[in-house]
C-alpha positions as CSV (number, residue, x, y, z in Angstrom):
1,X,0.5,-29.0,-3.7
2,X,-2.8,-30.0,-2.2
3,X,-2.8,-26.8,-0.2
4,X,-2.3,-24.8,-3.4
5,X,-5.4,-26.4,-5.0
6,X,-7.4,-25.8,-1.8
7,X,-6.3,-22.2,-1.8
8,X,-7.3,-21.8,-5.5
9,X,-10.7,-23.3,-4.9
10,X,-11.2,-21.0,-1.8
11,X,-10.1,-18.0,-3.9
12,X,-12.6,-18.9,-6.7
13,X,-15.3,-19.5,-4.1
14,X,-14.8,-16.0,-2.7
15,X,-14.9,-14.4,-6.2
16,X,-17.5,-16.6,-7.9
17,X,-19.7,-17.9,-5.0
18,X,-22.7,-18.6,-7.3
19,X,-20.5,-20.8,-9.6
20,X,-18.0,-22.5,-7.4
21,X,-19.6,-24.7,-4.7
22,X,-17.8,-24.6,-1.4
23,X,-17.7,-28.4,-1.3
24,X,-15.9,-28.8,-4.7
25,X,-13.8,-31.9,-4.5
26,X,-10.4,-32.7,-5.9
27,X,-10.0,-35.7,-8.3
28,X,-13.6,-36.9,-8.3
29,X,-17.2,-35.7,-8.5
30,X,-18.5,-36.0,-4.9
31,X,-22.2,-36.6,-5.8
32,X,-24.3,-38.1,-8.4
33,X,-25.8,-34.8,-9.5
34,X,-25.9,-33.8,-13.2
35,X,-24.4,-30.4,-12.2
36,X,-21.0,-30.6,-10.4
37,X,-17.5,-29.1,-10.5
38,X,-14.3,-30.9,-9.7
39,X,-10.6,-29.8,-9.7
40,X,-7.6,-31.9,-10.4
41,X,-3.9,-31.6,-10.1
42,X,-2.8,-32.7,-13.6
43,X,-0.2,-35.4,-14.0
44,X,2.8,-33.6,-15.5
45,X,6.6,-33.7,-15.3
46,X,7.9,-32.2,-12.0
47,X,9.7,-29.0,-12.7
48,X,11.4,-28.0,-9.4
49,X,14.4,-25.8,-8.6
50,X,15.6,-25.5,-5.0
51,X,17.6,-22.6,-3.7
52,X,20.1,-22.4,-0.8
53,X,17.8,-20.3,1.4
54,X,15.2,-23.2,1.4
55,X,12.9,-21.6,-1.1
56,X,12.1,-23.3,-4.4
57,X,10.5,-22.6,-7.8
58,X,8.0,-25.1,-9.2
59,X,5.4,-25.6,-11.8
60,X,1.9,-26.8,-10.9
61,X,-0.6,-27.9,-13.7
62,X,-4.3,-28.2,-12.8
63,X,-7.7,-28.4,-14.4
64,X,-11.3,-27.9,-13.5
65,X,-14.0,-30.2,-14.8
66,X,-17.7,-29.5,-15.0
67,X,-20.3,-32.2,-15.4
68,X,-23.6,-30.9,-16.7
69,X,-26.7,-32.0,-18.6
70,X,-26.6,-28.5,-20.2
71,X,-23.6,-27.8,-22.5
72,X,-24.1,-24.1,-22.2
73,X,-24.1,-24.1,-18.4
74,X,-20.9,-26.3,-18.3
75,X,-19.1,-23.9,-20.7
76,X,-20.3,-20.8,-18.8
77,X,-19.1,-22.1,-15.5
78,X,-15.7,-23.0,-16.8
79,X,-15.4,-19.8,-18.8
80,X,-16.1,-17.8,-15.6
81,X,-13.4,-19.7,-13.7
82,X,-11.0,-19.2,-16.6
83,X,-11.7,-15.5,-16.8
84,X,-11.4,-15.1,-13.0
85,X,-8.0,-16.8,-12.9
86,X,-6.8,-15.2,-16.1
87,X,-7.2,-11.8,-14.5
88,X,-4.5,-12.6,-12.0
89,X,-1.6,-13.6,-14.4
90,X,1.2,-12.3,-12.1
91,X,0.8,-12.2,-8.4
92,X,2.4,-12.1,-5.0
93,X,1.3,-13.7,-1.7
94,X,-1.7,-15.6,-3.2
95,X,-2.6,-19.3,-2.9
96,X,-0.1,-19.7,-0.1
97,X,3.0,-19.0,-2.3
98,X,5.3,-16.0,-2.3
99,X,4.9,-15.1,-6.0
100,X,3.9,-16.7,-9.3
101,X,2.4,-16.5,-12.7
102,X,-0.8,-18.2,-13.8
103,X,-1.7,-19.1,-17.4
104,X,-4.6,-20.7,-19.1
105,X,-3.4,-23.7,-21.1
106,X,-6.7,-25.1,-22.4
107,X,-10.0,-23.3,-22.9
108,X,-13.3,-25.2,-22.0
109,X,-13.3,-28.4,-24.0
110,X,-15.7,-31.4,-24.0
111,X,-14.0,-34.6,-22.9
112,X,-16.8,-37.1,-22.4
113,X,-20.5,-37.9,-22.4
114,X,-22.1,-40.1,-19.8
115,X,-25.2,-42.2,-20.1
116,X,-28.3,-40.0,-20.2
117,X,-26.5,-37.3,-22.1
118,X,-24.6,-35.6,-19.3
119,X,-21.4,-34.1,-20.6
120,X,-18.1,-33.3,-19.0
121,X,-16.1,-30.3,-20.0
122,X,-12.6,-29.2,-18.8
123,X,-10.3,-26.2,-18.8
124,X,-6.6,-26.3,-17.7
125,X,-4.1,-24.0,-16.2
126,X,-0.4,-23.8,-15.3
127,X,1.0,-22.1,-12.2
128,X,4.7,-21.3,-12.0
129,X,5.5,-20.2,-8.4
130,X,8.1,-19.4,-5.9
131,X,7.6,-20.8,-2.4
132,X,9.8,-20.6,0.7
133,X,10.5,-22.3,4.0
């Protein structure tokens, strides 16, 4: 699943280079800047169905987080990511999987405020996909 997240970040970087930094990290903010993006594979129940040919169908939940001193900037970055991924919905041969569907599960939402007023926003997605051997 790490490869899927890396492929999603690479896709977003190609579509939104001014918003998604190429060094976006998974599971943590890599610097101490007030303006950073992070992605995370969400903890969720494993939904997995294997087939005799070695392929399988699975569900992958993930979120993007934006830390920013400016609430409007944080929301705009996450909304751009959300709109870019929302355009895909049903796809084939993308993110390293054979086929899948992508859905927004939570719009940009504030989740915390750090000392100094920096806020963290998040938006979430669900990817149902078919992958093969």
